[in-house]
C-alpha positions, -999 to +999 in steps of 0.1 A: -292+266+546-291+303+540-295+303+510-324+281+508-336+304+540-334+334+519-357+324+489-385+321+518-406+345+536-390+364+566-414+336+583-402+304+572-369+316+579-380+323+615-397+285+614-373+266+595-342+285+611-336+256+636-340+226+618-311+208+614-318+188+583-315+203+546-340+225+534-348+225+501-370+244+472-373+235+434-343+237+417-320+233+446-295+204+443-308+172+458-346+184+458-351+157+433-341+132+452-350+141+480-384+142+470-388+108+446-404+081+461-403+041+454-438+046+429-418+061+401-455+064+385-454+103+405-426+130+403-431+148+435-430+186+432-435+199+470-430+233+478-405+229+503-387+191+514-375+194+552-352+167+556-358+167+590-335+145+614-353+148+648-390+151+663-382+188+663-370+192+628-406+176+622-424+201+641-407+233+627-417+217+595-456+213+604-454+248+621-442+261+589-466+246+567-497+259+593-484+291+592-482+296+551-513+276+545-496+244+532-507+209+540-482+186+552-470+153+534-445+129+552-422+105+530-399+078+544-394+052+518-424+065+494-434+033+485-474+048+497-466+080+472-502+084+453-496+120+440-471+149+432-474+166+465-482+200+445-484+230+469-471+209+498-446+209+525-431+171+526-412+160+555-379+132+542-378+112+573-355+092+559-327+102+584-346+092+616-337+053+611-324+049+645-336+013+657-327-003+692-339-036+710-350-044+746-347-086+744-356-083+779-392-068+770-389-082+736-393-049+724-382-024+696-378+012+691-378+022+651-375+061+638-398+075+613-372+066+589-362+031+597-369+004+576-378-033+583-348-049+572-330-030+604-352-041+629-348-078+619-314-078+618-314-063+649-339-085+665-322-121+653-292-111+673-316-119+703-337-147+686-366-124+679-381-112+652-408-083+639-440-080+623-429-072+595-446-074+560-439-092+527-406-073+519-381-060+544-372-028+516-407-007+535-409+016+561-420+005+598-442+036+606-465+035+574-468+002+573-479-004+609-500+026+609-520+006+581-522-019+603-494-043+585-502-078+574-473-096+574-457-133+567-467-145+603-496-127+602-525-156+609-506-166+642-498-131+658-519-106+641-515-074+625-487-052+635-504-024+646-522-046+672-484-049+689-477-009+690-466+001+730-464+036+719-455+062+698-446+099+694-463+119+667-462+154+660-496+171+657-513+199+633-501+223+660-463+215+659-468+195+694-443+165+697-466+141+718-458+107+733-488+088+729-501+053+744-528+034+757-532+061+788-520+089+773-541+104+743-561+074+740-580+086+711-555+093+697-533+064+696-564+043+686-573+062+655-536+063+648-530+027+644-550+017+617-565+053+606-527+061+595-517+096+588-543+120+591-536+127+627-498+135+623-460+127+615-455+094+635-415+101+647-406+070+664-428+039+673-424+012+696-437-023+695-435-059+702-411-084+691-425-120+689-394-155+701-391-165+662-360-172+649-369-197+616-396-207+597-405-232+572-415-216+540-409-200+507-427-195+474-435-225+449-442-218+413-462-230+389-469-225+350-495-206+337-518-235+322-518-244+354-535-212+371-572-222+370-564-258+389-541-243+412-559-211+423-591-232+429-569-260+447-556-228+472-588-219+479-605-250+490-567-260+512-560-226+524-590-221+549-582-258+566-545-246+578-536-238+613-527-205+625-490-209+623-493-210+587-499-180+564-504-185+528-510-163+499-510-170+459-505-146+430-507-143+397-477-125+382-466-114+351-427-116+354-405-091+328-375-106+309-350-095+336-317-114+338-317-110+375-346-139+376-343-173+374-343-186+342-375-210+345-393-175+353-377-150+332-408-133+311-435-159+319-469-161+335-465-179+369-487-183+399-467-184+428-480-201+460-463-181+491-464-204+521-447-199+556-449-223+587-440-217+622-442-249+632-419-278+619-404-288+586-419-322+589-453-303+594-450-279+568-443-305+545-476-323+556-494-293+550-484-283+515-481-316+500-516-315+490-509-283+467-473-294+453-493-322+441-517-301+418-495-298+394-458-301+382-441-271+398-417-245+375-395-238+407-403-250+444-381-231+468-400-238+498-369-250+527-361-244+560-354-205+566-338-184+593-360-159+598-339-129+585-344-147+548-383-143+550-377-122+516-370-150+497-409-156+502-428-133+484-397-115+467-411-087+461-392-061+438-367-037+457-358-009+430-385+019+424-410+010+395-442+031+382-468+014+399-511+018+404-526-008+430-561-012+438-577-039+463-605-051+484-609-079+510-636-103+507-658-125+532-655-157+512-643-170+479-662-191+462-650-213+429-671-181+407-648-159+424-619-178+413-632-179+378-640-141+380-606-130+389-590-155+360-619-141+338-602-104+340-568-113+351-556-146+339-528-162+319-551-159+285-562-119+292-539-092+277-542-071+311-507-050+318-509-063+361-479-073+375-494-092+399-530-107+416-523-122+446-548-129+473-541-139+507-553-157+533-565-140+566-582-153+596-566-164+623-552-143+651-562-112+620-599-115+632-596-113+669-595-077+686-563-069+700-556-062+736-559-027+733-585-017+706-573+004+676-590+018+641-573-016+621-599-027+592-605-061+579-608-083+607-643-098+596-629-105+559-616-142+549-592-128+525-578-100+507-573-094+472-547-067+459-537-059+426-506-041+409-505-026+374-468-012+357-470+022+341-446+013+316-461+014+280-502+010+282-518+045+291-526+051+331-566+050+321-560+010+308-541+000+340-559+018+364-593+000+345-576-033+350-568-029+382-604-018+390-620-052+367-602-076+390-618-056+424-651-054+404-648-092+401-649-099+439-678-068+441-702-096+451-681-111+479-663-075+486-663-063+526-645-034+524-609-031+524-570-032+543-565+004+545-523-004+532-540-025+505-567-003+492-548+013+464-557+045+452-590+060+463-607+089+474-615+102+506-654+085+502-643+049+493-614+052+524-646+062+547-666+033+535-640+005+545-644+015+584-679+003+605-702+036+608-691+042+643-654+036+639-653+063+610-675+086+628-651+085+657-622+091+634-634+120+618-644+139+654-607+127+667-593+144+630-612+171+634-597+178+675-563+169+667-564+187+630-593+210+623-577+227+594-569+195+577-531+201+574-518+164+565-519+158+531-522+117+533-525+095+508-557+078+524-579+105+539-611+095+559-646+106+546 
């Protein structure tokens, strides 16, 4: 610590002397590893990395950034990394991973660095489950502040709808306990507005009484892509709220870790989670199973902790470029437009194009209002390109082509599934009154624009 601080100004030494975690500068041992994120397309190079262990560490980092004219970035797992973080103070929260469960109140608390896997396992001991995302590898806080669209979403809504209270460090370096009664405007904004208002150091949220589900994935071959997508768009809207589903076009690598029938192939993956009985689930899925012979059918009864088996998202860092939109309808023309730019006959550098069914509880206003977008959308369309060969301009154009293909039916986006976007595009996904309110709250709590969020609202 002394060697690091000696390389900083006297002011930095004063502000950061109380930090209990590592404070690292470029060239220090561990700097690159601390700054690295899941998205390997970027090599972060912040001016300073603060490996926070407490809310007080976070507050010290924010005060230091403010007094030295730097912006503050925050990172737990780095799944949302979309820049090199030049000129910033990066607060790494990965050491703040504490998780606790209160089974009587059906709630959990998670630190800023906690991942969903820790919450899932802790909750399962009490017959409960959180509203995690498609992979338990991502962080709890960032996912939830962006809304949080998970495998039980149509039954329970967005994860942000179930936040009870949180602790946040604002731009003035103050540690605030925030809920529906204390700093109600800030509580509204953070749940849906992500990192534009401060750094959340702890979050408390509801758990739900779920121990199992009937679900998994059914994989179809490339030649069945059109039939499966057209059948899915007609079938999915009639499902009950106990069922959450998506369908994805996947270009899979020749990875030995993949099952042999999928290795190196273009496949269509039907994702399915049903919270009712196995018999009900099988009956609901039967029409899609009859569309074409599958390569693999992995749908079965599963304990909730096995939920990663539905999407089977990658867990190793990879260089990515993503883009997304929400749509109000998905007519046959929209499916044809997607296939024309991303189907099996197109040489596109896209690892995935996924269409998720929304509606159900997602469409209803939460008990405590928040800033989450997408409630009026019927489907979400999201695509990921891998920057492993083609230049970034080619990959970016391919992801944009998918969003453009559904443009006639677009109605904004989910902020977690927006992908690379400037402030103007981010601002457009909010209703005008909500956007104005968010900007006013941001000016009130962060007038200098301290936080270098990946989704700045303009």
